MIVOKE-673968 format. One record per residue (C-alpha): residue in one letter; x, y, z. Coordinates in steps of 0.5 Angstrom, whole numbers, padded with zeros to 4 digits, always signed. Each point is the difference from the previous one (the first is absolute). Layout:
% MIVOKE-673968
aXYZ
...
***
This chain:
% MIVOKE-673968
m+0317+0199+0136
f+0004-0006+0002
a-0005-0005-0003
f+0000+0005-0007
q+0007+0000+0000
m+0001-0008+0001
g-0006-0001-0005
c+0004+0004-0006
l+0006-0003+0002
f-0003-0007-0001
l-0003+0002-0007
a+0007+0003-0002
w+0003-0007+0002
l-0005-0004-0004
a+0000+0004-0006
l+0008-0001+0000
c-0001-0007+0001
l-0005+0000-0006
a+0005+0003-0004
l+0006-0004+0002
a-0003-0007+0000
q+0000-0003-0007
a-0003-0007+0002
v-0003-0003+0006
d+0004-0001+0006
r-0001-0008+0001
s+0003+0001+0007
n-0006+0003+0002
f-0004-0006-0001
k+0001-0007+0003
t+0002-0006-0003
c-0003-0007+0002
d+0006-0001+0004
q-0001+0007+0004
s-0007-0002+0001
a+0000-0004+0007
f-0006-0004-0002
c+0002-0001-0007
k+0007-0003+0002
r-0003-0004+0005
q-0005-0003-0005
r+0004-0001-0005
a+0005-0004+0004
v-0005-0005+0000
q+0002-0005-0005
p-0005-0005-0004
g-0001-0007+0004
q-0004-0003+0005
s-0005+0005+0003
p-0001+0000+0007
y-0007+0001-0001
r-0005-0006+0001
a-0008+0000-0001
l-0004-0003+0006
l-0005-0004-0004
d-0004-0001+0006
t-0002+0007+0000
l-0002+0000-0007
q-0007+0003+0000
l-0004+0001-0007
t-0006+0004-0001
d-0004+0001-0007
s+0006+0005-0002
r+0005+0000+0005
l+0006-0004+0002
s+0003+0001+0007
l+0006-0003+0003
q+0006+0001+0005
l+0007+0000-0002
i+0005-0001+0005
n+0008+0002+0000
d+0003-0006+0002
i+0006+0004+0003
n-0003+0006+0004
k-0007-0004+0001
v-0004+0006-0003
h-0007-0001-0003
l-0002+0003-0006
l-0007+0000-0003
l-0001-0002-0007
e-0007+0002-0004
l-0001-0002-0007
y-0006+0003-0004
g-0002-0002-0007
l-0002+0006-0003
q-0005+0001-0006
g+0003+0001-0007
n+0006-0005+0001
m+0004+0003+0006
t+0002-0002+0006
r+0002+0004+0007
i+0005-0003+0005
k+0001+0004+0007
i+0004-0002+0005
n+0001+0004+0007
e+0002-0002+0007
l-0005-0004+0003
k+0000+0004+0007
p+0005+0007-0002
l+0001+0004+0006
k-0004+0005-0003
p-0003+0001-0007
r+0005+0000-0006
y-0002+0005-0006
e-0005-0002-0006
v+0000+0004-0006
p-0007+0004+0000
d-0003+0004-0006
v+0003-0003-0005
l-0005-0006-0002
i-0006+0003-0003
s-0004-0005+0004
d+0000-0007+0004
p+0002-0004-0006
p-0006-0005-0001
t+0002-0008+0001
r-0002-0006-0003
p+0000-0007+0003
l+0005-0004+0003
s+0000-0008+0001
m+0004-0005+0003
v+0002-0005-0005
s+0005-0004+0004
r+0003+0000+0007
d+0006-0004+0003
e+0005+0001+0005
n+0005+0003-0005
g-0005+0005-0003
a-0007+0002-0003
v-0002+0001-0007
l-0006+0005-0001
a-0004+0002-0007
l+0001+0007-0001
g-0006+0001-0004
p+0001+0000-0008
p+0001-0007-0003
g+0006-0004+0002
q+0003+0006+0004
r+0002-0003+0007
v+0005+0003+0006
i+0004-0005+0003
v+0002+0001+0007
s+0006-0003+0002
a+0001+0000+0008
r+0008-0002+0001
p+0003+0005-0002
f-0006+0005-0002
r-0001+0000-0007
l-0006+0002-0005
d+0000-0002-0007
v-0006+0002-0005
m-0001-0005-0005
e-0005+0000-0006
g-0001-0007-0002
p+0007-0003-0001
q+0004+0007-0001
l+0003+0003+0006
l-0002+0008+0000
l+0004+0002+0006
s+0003-0001+0006
v+0000+0004+0007
n+0006-0001+0005
s+0003-0006-0005
r+0007+0003+0002
g-0001+0001+0007
l+0001+0007+0001
l-0007+0002+0004
v+0003+0004+0006
f-0005+0003+0004
e+0003+0004+0006
h-0004+0000+0006
l-0002+0006+0004
r+0004+0000+0007
e+0002+0003+0006
r+0007+0003+0000
k+0004-0003+0005
d+0003+0005+0006
t+0007-0001+0002
l-0001-0003+0007
s-0005-0005-0002
h+0005-0002-0006
k+0006-0001+0005
i-0005-0004+0004
s-0001-0004-0005
s+0007-0001-0002
t+0002-0002+0007
v-0005-0005+0000
g+0002-0003-0006
s+0007+0000+0002
m-0002-0004+0006
w-0004-0005-0004
d+0006-0001-0004
k+0004-0002+0006
m-0005-0004+0003
k+0000-0004-0007
s+0007-0001+0000
i+0000-0003+0006
f-0006-0005-0002
s+0003-0001-0006
s+0007-0004+0003
d+0001-0007-0001
t-0002-0002+0007
s-0007+0004-0001
k-0001-0003-0006
d+0001-0007+0003
a-0005+0002+0006
l-0005+0002-0005
a+0001-0006-0005
g-0006-0005+0000
e-0006+0005+0002
g-0003-0001-0007
a+0000+0003-0007
e-0005+0005+0002
g+0004+0002+0006
a+0006+0001-0004
d-0004+0005-0005
v-0002+0005+0005
p+0007+0003+0000
a+0000+0000-0007
k-0007+0004+0000
e+0002+0005+0005
g+0006+0001-0004
a-0004+0001-0006
e-0004+0005+0003
k+0006+0004+0003
d+0003+0000-0007
g-0007+0004-0002
e+0001+0005+0005
q+0007+0001-0002
e-0002+0001-0007
k-0005+0005+0002
d+0005+0003+0004
k+0005+0000-0006
d-0006+0003-0004
d-0001+0006+0005
e+0007+0002+0000
q+0001+0001-0007
p+0002+0007-0002
g-0006+0005-0002
m-0005-0004+0003
w-0002+0005+0005
e+0004+0006-0002
e+0003+0002-0007
t+0004+0006-0002
f+0001+0002-0007
k+0005+0006-0001
t-0002+0005+0005
h-0007-0003+0001
t-0002-0005+0005
d-0006-0004+0000
s-0003-0002+0007
k-0004-0006-0002
p-0004-0001+0006
n-0004-0006-0002
g+0007-0003-0002
p+0001-0005-0006
t-0007-0001-0004
s+0002-0002-0007
i-0003-0005-0004
s+0002-0004-0006
l-0003-0005-0005
d+0002-0004-0006
f-0004-0002-0007
s+0003-0004-0005
f-0003+0000-0007
p+0002-0006-0004
g+0000+0001-0008
v+0001+0007+0001
e+0006+0004-0002
n-0003+0007-0001
v-0003+0005+0006
y-0002+0007+0000
g-0003+0005+0004
i+0002+0003+0007
p+0001+0007-0002
e+0003+0005+0001
h+0007-0001-0002
a+0004+0003-0006
d+0001-0007-0003
n-0002-0004-0006
l-0007-0003-0001
k+0002-0007+0002
l+0003-0001+0007
k+0007-0002+0001
t+0002-0006+0004
t+0003+0003+0007
d+0005-0005+0001
g+0007+0003+0002
g-0003+0007+0001
d-0006+0004+0004
p-0007-0002+0000
y-0005+0004-0004
r-0002+0005+0006
l-0007+0003+0001
y+0000+0006+0004
n-0002+0007-0002
l+0006+0005+0000
d+0001+0007-0003
v+0006-0002-0005
f+0004+0005-0002
q+0002-0001-0008
y-0001-0007+0001
e+0005-0005-0003
l-0003-0005-0006
y+0000-0008+0000
n+0001-0001+0007
p-0005-0003+0005
m+0000+0006+0005
a-0007+0003+0003
l-0003+0006-0004
y-0006+0004+0002
g-0005-0005+0000
a-0002-0007+0001
v-0004-0005-0002
p+0001-0007+0003
v-0003-0004-0006
m+0004-0005-0005
l-0002-0004-0006
a+0003-0006-0002
h-0001-0002-0007
s+0001-0006-0005
p-0003-0002-0007
q-0004-0005+0004
r-0003+0005+0006
t+0000+0007+0003
m+0000+0001+0008
g+0001+0005+0005
i+0002+0001+0007
f-0003+0006+0004
w+0004+0001+0007
l-0005+0004+0004
n+0005+0004+0004
a+0002+0007+0001
a+0006-0001+0004
e+0007+0001-0003
t+0001-0006-0005
w+0005-0004-0004
v-0001-0005-0005
d+0005-0005-0002
i+0000-0004-0007
s+0004-0006-0002
s-0001-0005-0006
n+0003-0006-0002
t+0001+0002-0007
a+0003+0007+0002
g+0007+0001-0003
k+0000-0006-0005
t+0003+0003-0006
v-0004-0002-0007
f+0005-0005-0001
g-0001-0003+0007
q-0007-0001-0001
m+0001-0003-0007
l+0005-0005+0003
d-0006-0002+0005
y-0005-0001-0006
v+0005-0004-0004
q+0002-0004+0006
g-0007-0001+0002
a+0000+0004+0007
s-0006-0001+0003
e+0000+0006+0005
t-0006+0004+0000
p+0001+0007+0001
q-0002+0003+0006
t-0001+0007+0003
d+0001+0001+0008
v-0003+0006+0003
r+0001+0002+0007
w-0003+0006+0004
i+0003+0003+0006
s-0004+0006+0004
e+0002+0003+0006
s-0007+0000+0004
g-0007-0002+0000
i-0003-0007-0002
i+0000-0004-0006
d-0006+0001-0005
v+0001-0002-0007
f-0004-0001-0006
l+0001-0006-0005
l-0003+0003-0006
l+0000-0007-0005
g-0002+0003-0006
p+0001-0004-0005
r+0000+0006-0005
p+0003+0007+0001
a-0006+0003-0001
d-0003-0005+0006
v+0006+0003+0004
f-0002+0007-0001
t-0007-0001+0001
q+0001-0004+0007
y+0005+0006+0002
a-0005+0005-0002
s-0006-0004+0004
l+0005+0001+0006
t+0002+0007+0000
g-0004+0004-0005
t+0001+0002-0007
q+0003+0006-0003
a-0004+0006+0001
l-0003+0003-0006
p+0004+0006-0001
p-0003+0007-0003
l+0001+0000-0007
f+0004+0006+0000
s+0005-0003+0005
l+0002-0005-0006
a+0002+0006-0004
y+0007+0004+0000
h+0002+0003+0007
q+0005+0006+0000
c+0004+0000+0007
r+0007+0003+0003
w+0003+0002+0006
n-0003+0005+0000
y-0004+0005-0004
n+0002+0006+0003
d-0006+0004+0001
q-0007+0002-0004
d+0003+0004-0005
d+0005-0007-0002
v-0006-0004+0000
r-0004+0004-0005
a+0006+0001-0004
v+0001-0008+0000
d-0007-0001-0002
a+0000+0005-0005
g+0006-0003-0003
f-0003-0006-0001
d-0006+0003-0004
e+0005+0004-0004
h+0004-0006-0002
d-0006-0004-0002
i+0002-0005+0006
p-0006-0004+0003
y+0000+0000+0008
d-0005-0001+0006
v+0003+0001+0006
i+0006+0005+0003
w+0003-0002+0007
l+0002+0004+0006
d+0006-0003+0004
i+0001+0002+0008
e+0003+0007-0002
h-0008+0002-0001
a-0002+0000+0007
d+0001+0005+0005
g+0007-0002+0003
k-0002-0008-0002
r-0006+0001+0005
y-0004-0005-0005
f-0008+0002-0001
t+0003+0007-0001
w+0003+0005-0005
d+0006+0004+0000
p-0003+0007+0001
n+0005+0003-0005
k+0000-0005-0005
f-0007-0002+0000
p-0004+0006+0002
t-0006-0002-0003
p+0000-0007-0002
r-0008-0001-0002
d+0002+0005-0005
m+0005-0004-0003
l-0004-0007+0001
q-0006+0004-0004
g+0005+0002-0005
l+0002-0007-0001
e-0008-0002+0000
d-0002+0004-0005
k+0005-0004-0005
r-0003-0006+0003
r+0007-0002+0004
k+0001-0002+0007
m+0006+0001+0005
v+0003-0005+0005
a+0003+0003+0006
i+0004-0004+0005
v-0002-0002+0007
d+0005-0004+0004
p-0001-0003+0007
h+0005+0003+0004
i-0003+0006+0003
k+0005+0006+0002
v+0000+0001+0008
d-0002+0007+0000
t-0005+0003+0005
n-0003+0005-0005
y-0002-0006-0005
k-0007-0002+0001
i+0001-0007-0003
h+0006-0001+0005
n-0004+0003+0006
e-0006-0005-0001
i+0004-0006-0001
r+0003+0001+0006
s-0006+0002+0004
k-0004-0006-0002
n+0006-0005+0002
f+0001-0002-0008
y+0007+0000+0000
v+0004-0007+0000
k+0004+0000+0007
t+0007-0002+0002
k+0001-0006+0004
d+0000+0004+0006
g-0007+0003-0002
n+0002+0007-0003
d-0002+0003-0007
y+0005-0003-0004
e+0004+0005-0004
g+0005-0001-0006
w+0003+0005-0005
c-0003+0001-0007
w-0001+0005-0005
p-0003+0005+0005
g+0005-0001+0005
s-0002-0003+0007
a-0007-0004-0002
g-0005-0004+0003
y-0003-0006-0003
p-0007-0002+0000
d-0003-0007+0002
f-0003-0002-0006
t-0002-0007+0003
k-0005+0004+0004
p-0007+0000-0003
e-0002+0006+0003
m+0007+0004-0002
r-0002-0002-0007
a-0006+0002+0000
w+0002+0007+0003
w+0005+0000-0006
a-0005-0001-0005
s-0004+0006+0003
m+0006+0005-0001
f-0001-0001-0008
s-0007+0003+0000
y+0000+0007-0003
d-0002+0004+0006
q+0006-0003+0003
y+0006-0001-0005
e+0000+0008-0002
g+0000+0001-0007
s-0001-0007-0003
m-0005-0001-0005
a-0003-0006-0003
n+0005+0000-0005
l+0006-0001+0005
y+0002-0007+0001
t+0005-0003+0005
w+0007-0003+0000
n+0003-0004+0006
d+0007+0000+0000
m+0005-0002+0006
n-0005-0005+0003
e+0005-0006+0001
p+0000+0004+0005
s+0006+0004-0002
v+0004+0002+0007
f+0007+0004-0002
n+0003-0001+0006
g-0003-0007+0002
p+0003-0007-0001
e+0000-0002-0007
v-0003+0007-0002
t-0007-0002+0003
m-0003-0001+0007
h+0002-0003+0006
k-0002-0008+0001
d-0002+0001+0007
a-0004+0006-0001
l-0008-0001+0002
h-0006+0000-0004
g-0005-0001+0006
p+0002-0008+0003
w+0004-0001-0006
e+0007+0001-0002
h+0002+0004-0007
r+0004-0007-0002
d-0007-0004+0000
l-0003+0005-0005
h+0005+0004-0003
n-0001-0002-0008
l-0008+0002+0002
y+0002+0007+0001
g+0000+0003-0007
l-0006-0004-0002
y-0004+0003+0006
v+0002+0007-0002
q-0002-0001-0007
m-0007-0003+0003
a-0001+0006+0004
t+0001+0005-0006
t-0004-0004-0005
e-0006+0000+0005
g+0001+0008+0001
l+0000+0001-0007
v-0006-0004-0001
q-0004+0003+0006
r+0001+0007-0002
s-0004-0001-0006
g-0005-0004+0004
g+0002-0007-0003
v-0002+0002-0007
e+0007+0002-0003
r+0006-0005-0001
p+0006+0002+0003
f+0007+0000-0002
v+0006-0002+0005
l+0007-0001-0002
t+0004-0004+0005
r+0008-0002+0001
a-0001-0005+0005
f-0005-0006+0000
f-0002-0007+0002
a-0005-0005-0002
g-0007+0003-0002
s+0003+0007-0001
q-0003-0001-0007
r-0007+0002+0003
f+0003+0007+0001
g+0003+0002-0006
a+0007+0001-0004
v+0007-0002+0002
w+0007+0002-0003
t+0007-0003+0000
g+0003+0006+0004
d+0006+0004+0000
n+0003-0003-0007
a+0006+0003-0004
a+0001+0003-0007
e+0003-0006-0002
w-0001-0005-0005
d+0000-0006+0005
h-0006+0003+0004
l-0004+0001-0006
k+0001-0007-0002
i-0001-0002+0007
s-0007+0003+0000
l-0003-0005-0004
p+0001-0006+0005
m-0001+0004+0006
c-0007+0002-0003
l-0001-0007-0002
s+0001-0003+0006
l-0005+0005+0004
g-0005-0002-0005
l+0001-0008+0001
v-0002+0002+0008
g-0006+0004-0002
i+0003+0007-0001
s-0001+0002-0007
f+0000+0007+0001
c+0007+0001+0000
g+0005+0005-0004
a+0007+0003+0001
d+0003+0007+0000
v+0001+0002-0008
g+0007+0002-0001
g+0002-0002+0007
f-0001+0004+0007
f+0008+0000+0001
k+0005+0003-0005
s-0001+0003-0007
p-0002-0005-0006
s+0003+0001-0006
t-0005+0002-0006
e+0000-0007-0003
l-0002-0003+0007
l-0005+0005+0002
v-0004-0001-0007
r+0001-0008+0001
w-0003+0001+0007
y-0006+0004-0003
q-0001-0006-0005
a+0001-0005+0005
g-0005+0003+0005
a-0005+0002-0005
y-0001-0008+0000
q+0000-0001+0008
p-0006+0001+0004
f+0002+0006+0004
i+0004+0005-0004
r+0003+0006+0004
a+0006+0004-0001
h+0003+0002+0006
a+0007+0003+0002
h+0005+0002+0006
l+0000+0007+0002
d+0007+0001-0002
t-0001-0003-0007
p-0001+0005-0006
r-0007+0001-0002
r-0002-0005-0005
e-0007+0002-0003
p-0001-0004-0006
w+0001+0006-0005
l+0007+0002+0003
f+0004-0005-0004
g-0001+0003-0007
s-0006+0000-0005
e+0002-0007-0003
n+0000-0003+0007
t-0006+0004+0002
a-0003-0004-0006
l+0002-0007+0002
i-0003+0001+0007
r-0006+0003-0002
e-0001-0006-0005
a+0001-0005+0006
l-0005+0004+0004
r-0005+0000-0005
q+0000-0007-0001
r-0001-0001+0007
y-0006+0005+0000
a-0003-0004-0006
l+0000-0006+0004
l-0003+0002+0006
p-0007-0004-0002
y+0005-0006+0000
w+0003+0002+0006
y-0006+0001+0004
t-0004-0006-0002
l+0006-0004+0002
f+0000+0003+0007
y-0007-0001+0000
s+0001-0007-0001
t+0006-0001+0005
h-0005+0003+0005
l-0005-0005-0001
s+0005-0006-0001
g+0007+0002+0003
h+0003-0002-0006
p+0006+0004-0001
v+0000+0006-0005
m+0007+0000-0002
r+0002-0008+0000
p+0006-0004-0002
l-0001-0004-0006
w+0000-0007+0004
v-0007+0002+0003
e-0003-0001-0007
y+0005-0005-0002
p+0001-0004+0006
d+0003-0006-0004
d+0005+0004-0004
a+0006-0001+0004
t+0004+0006-0005
t-0004+0005+0004
f+0001-0002+0007
s+0006+0004+0001
m-0002+0006-0004
d-0001+0007+0003
d+0002+0005-0006
q-0007-0001-0003
y-0007-0001+0002
l-0007+0000-0001
l-0005+0005+0001
g-0006-0005+0002
r+0000-0005-0005
d+0000+0004-0007
m+0006+0005+0000
l+0007-0002+0000
v+0005+0005+0002
h+0008+0000-0001
p+0002+0007+0002
v+0007+0002-0002
t+0005+0000+0006
e+0007+0000-0002
e+0004+0006-0002
g+0001+0001-0007
s-0004-0006-0002
r-0001-0001-0008
s-0004-0006+0001
v-0004-0004+0005
t-0002-0008+0000
a-0007-0001+0002
y-0003-0007+0002
l-0007-0001-0003
p-0003-0005+0003
g-0005-0005-0002
k+0001-0006-0005
g-0006+0001-0005
e-0001+0007+0002
v+0001+0007-0004
w+0002+0007+0003
y+0000+0006-0004
d+0004+0006+0001
v-0004+0006+0003
h+0003+0005-0004
t+0001-0003-0007
f-0005-0006+0001
q+0005-0005-0003
k-0002-0007+0002
h+0005-0005+0003
k-0001-0007+0002
g+0000-0002+0008
a+0006-0004+0003
q+0006+0004-0003
n+0005+0004+0002
l-0001+0007-0004
y+0006+0004-0002
i-0003+0007+0000
p+0004+0006-0003
v-0001+0006+0005
t+0001+0008-0001
m-0001+0005+0005
s-0008+0000-0002
s-0001-0007+0001
i-0004-0003+0006
p-0001-0008-0002
v-0007-0002+0002
f-0004-0005-0003
q-0007-0002+0000
r-0002-0007+0000
g-0004-0003-0005
g-0007-0002+0002
s-0001+0006+0004
i-0004+0006+0000
i+0003+0007+0003
p-0004+0006+0001
r+0004+0007-0001
k-0002+0007+0000
d+0005+0003-0006
r-0002+0007+0001
v+0004+0002+0006
r-0001+0007+0004
r+0003+0004+0005
s-0002-0005+0006
s-0004-0006+0000
s-0006+0003+0003
c-0001+0004-0006
m+0000-0006-0004
t-0006-0003+0004
n-0005+0000-0006
d+0005+0000-0006
p-0002-0006-0005
y+0004-0007+0001
t+0004-0004-0005
l+0000-0008+0000
y+0006-0003-0002
v-0002-0007-0002
a+0006-0005-0001
l-0002-0006-0003
s+0003-0007+0002
p+0002-0005-0005
q-0008-0003+0000
n-0002+0007-0001
t-0003+0001+0007
a+0001+0005+0005
e-0003+0003+0006
g+0000+0006+0005
e-0003+0004+0006
l-0001+0007+0001
f-0002+0003+0007
v-0003+0007+0001
d-0003+0004+0005
d+0001+0007+0003
g+0007-0001+0002
h+0000+0003+0007
t-0006-0003+0004
f-0002-0006+0004
k-0006+0000-0004
y+0002-0006-0004
q+0000-0004+0006
t-0006+0004+0004
d-0005+0001-0006
s+0003-0005-0006
q+0001+0007-0004
y+0005-0004-0005
i+0000-0003-0007
h+0004-0006-0001
r+0000-0002-0007
k+0003-0007-0003
f+0002+0001-0008
i+0001-0007-0003
f+0002-0001-0007
a-0002-0006-0004
n-0002-0003-0006
q+0001+0007-0004
s-0004+0004+0005
l+0002+0005+0006
t-0005+0000+0006
s-0001+0004+0006
q-0004-0003+0005
n-0001+0002+0008
a+0005-0004+0004
d-0004+0002+0006
p-0008+0001+0000
k+0001+0003+0007
g+0003+0006-0003
q-0004+0006-0001
f+0004+0006-0003
s-0001+0006-0005
t+0006+0003-0004
p+0000+0004-0006
a+0006-0003-0003
w+0000-0004-0006
l+0004-0005-0005
e+0004+0004-0004
r+0004-0005-0004
v+0001-0008+0000
v+0007-0002-0002
i+0001-0007-0002
l+0007-0003+0000
g+0001-0006-0005
a-0006+0001-0004
q-0002-0002-0007
k-0004+0006-0004
p-0007-0001+0000
s-0005+0002-0005
a-0004+0003+0004
v-0001+0002+0008
t-0007+0001+0003
l-0002+0002+0007
h-0006-0003+0003
a-0003+0004+0006
a-0003-0002+0006
d-0007+0003-0003
g+0001-0005-0006
s+0002+0005-0005
q+0006-0001-0005
s+0005+0005-0003
p+0006-0001-0004
l+0007+0003+0003
e+0005+0003-0004
f+0007-0004+0001
d+0007+0000-0003
f+0005-0006-0001
d+0007+0000+0000
a+0002-0006-0004
h+0008+0001+0003
t-0002+0000+0007
a-0007-0004-0001
v-0003+0005+0005
l-0007+0002-0001
t-0003+0006+0002
l-0007+0001+0002
r-0002+0008+0000
k-0006+0003+0004
p-0004-0006+0002
a-0003+0006+0005
v-0003-0005+0005
n+0000+0001+0007
v+0005-0003+0004
g-0005-0003+0005
a-0005-0003-0006
d-0001-0007-0003
w+0002+0000-0007
t+0003-0005-0005
i+0005+0002-0006
v+0000-0005-0006
l+0005-0001-0005
r-0001-0003-0007
***
């Protein structure tokens, strides 16, 4: 009874906090100055590094260089390993040569051991060595004193490592006990007194004439003592062996273990990536403020435009200049801070012009410093040279975006919470009544029995299979939440099994770790254990997850992990995952939860059906397991704006399946904001409306018929473009190139695009500039590409590239442009769900370039299984327009798939009126086609070619 009362009190307190809070309480989260290791590391100033390469230890095999480093202050030896990797990458690992015990190295993120390439010695002397990396002219210069690496290509310096001398590697050590420390201090005091005696004038005279070598001995001993004093000083810094933040104490049994390394990019002024932060796409310098923090946290209603940590962390940064794009992948899952500085930061336009006029020759340079609390230095240098190369390089390490089932690219309807089965049925019917397409309805935590996941509330959802079958009859799906905090309840099967199998994370004392979350007292499964992940996956089988069906998918929330009464609302760092502390692997936890859930959805179908799992927390490699969203945003215009750079940043580091809660999770949007958010969301990779428990209902038809029509039209545009979206996701699944990408990715030498994050590209061929300002009457879109043309997808008006285009807007406007030279497939017959459109006909939109050419692709499969992979059950077509002919040819002969879908229309933008149009079929037959030509818009429409979308054919214009 007492536990029940306490649980009720806790939930009442939590509800009050949620209701009263208007924004994040920043005092709940550390700054660098409040993080002992970050403060220590940041106190190290650029300058002469204490680390020296011991060249006599250098060993070179075919693809690996090993070399010892020594810290000349504390005499600790490190082991440097350098690998040449295929695909123009280099890997650098630094660890203690002889650690007291193993240090954590991140598992399960790399998809395999990266294949290596040969290294060879070019030259070597007492000052360093030069190695050839493989590509012609590419070398790495190893400097010995101080230790430094420089990567060269011909005469050009690409990047430097430790050029600022910020390598710091805190070695594992035994903690000095009080008695031994006192003895050491006493002995030290006696030595000081003896030295004082022998340093008198008389003693000096007595020692005179013993020779230079003898005279050097006291100096050498003094240097060694200075080193010991330095080590003692290091051990005495605050927060090394214990650290307190607010009411939480971190015991730090391993002492200080942090690491740091700096990288310099000459010629670079633009860096991107390291999500997740609610900030601009182009990263800012951090001089005078906090570094960017990577530490997965449940941040309530996060602030914008600052470097605070959020729900996910991907330690990948891209450096871009008009000449080259490169990347750094810092493979470390501990809390990490990233400092950025630039020699051009803060210069005004006038100052830059003055430099130019005065002939200033300072080369722009960006310096980046990575700081992590534990683990080893394991860093991959992605040497480009083009943006596409960097994407491919990173994908070769961590994998590509999983190909999502087609329905998951359609519209999702969610709130916390749909009350019961009748509510679900009414909302579902509301979409049909108002002729608004949707595919998935979601259930939040209230659907479960007392927030016991894998269960259903027996009063609100007594017959979940009937509910799911009702959705299936309309070819729709459901997603239900399954969080990783497990209610501590001996009547709860999931809890009992986890406890009996000893699968919970442990406290530092070896007990099951418990914290407060939605159910009250909760345990946290140790997803780092493969056997725990396998068991979790088995819980999604239909005989274990009662009431589930094939059209039920999963949402993993709160998996940072969120611990309401923990330090920074997360797990204690000294909690244990087997031999490892939570501090070593914190940022991996969410990835492991999604990994196990994804495997469960795959296994339940016998490996046939593709899963859909949404996660809030993520790490490098999370793209292999599903989708992410930007977390608990707010119904504010700035939150709508920030969704663009947040998803763009994720796409740059491999996670293309990204979206933001449409309408904002907290607060209530104005009608204008809600409509604009639907319009923006319709052109983002993942589109889901979501809302907080305390907000008024906001289904799309609740804001008047005019606004319902605007939302309906935005979603219909989304559904019409599903063939294009699906083809883009297939492309990123193969290549790792982002679906939603900044303009500079396709126009890497156009400096106008480098800071641009209010518009973006979908693939190469569609440019989107959402309206994100309240009361907008116009927007200005930048159309890139000198000598190119762009077509307004709504009016078909043609515009030249390399210009800022003023666009008047109304509430119905969604500024979108198709690139001249592209062909985009659509399905213009929109139905109530994407599955209902499976066999519907296609329309090709052919946007001609100034050279009257165009090309595009289409990927088709069954939309939901792995048969495209296991049995080559797919169609991959390439469309080419040239010499007044449009041709469909097979882009991949391996694909074998049949579909009744056919080609309904071809719309050619920028065309001239032909005298005749003829279809040439694969069997040699020819037939004339009807067409219409609009001279005002220069649009030619070819009607009913009626050829199968998977067939070879050519349409000839005369």
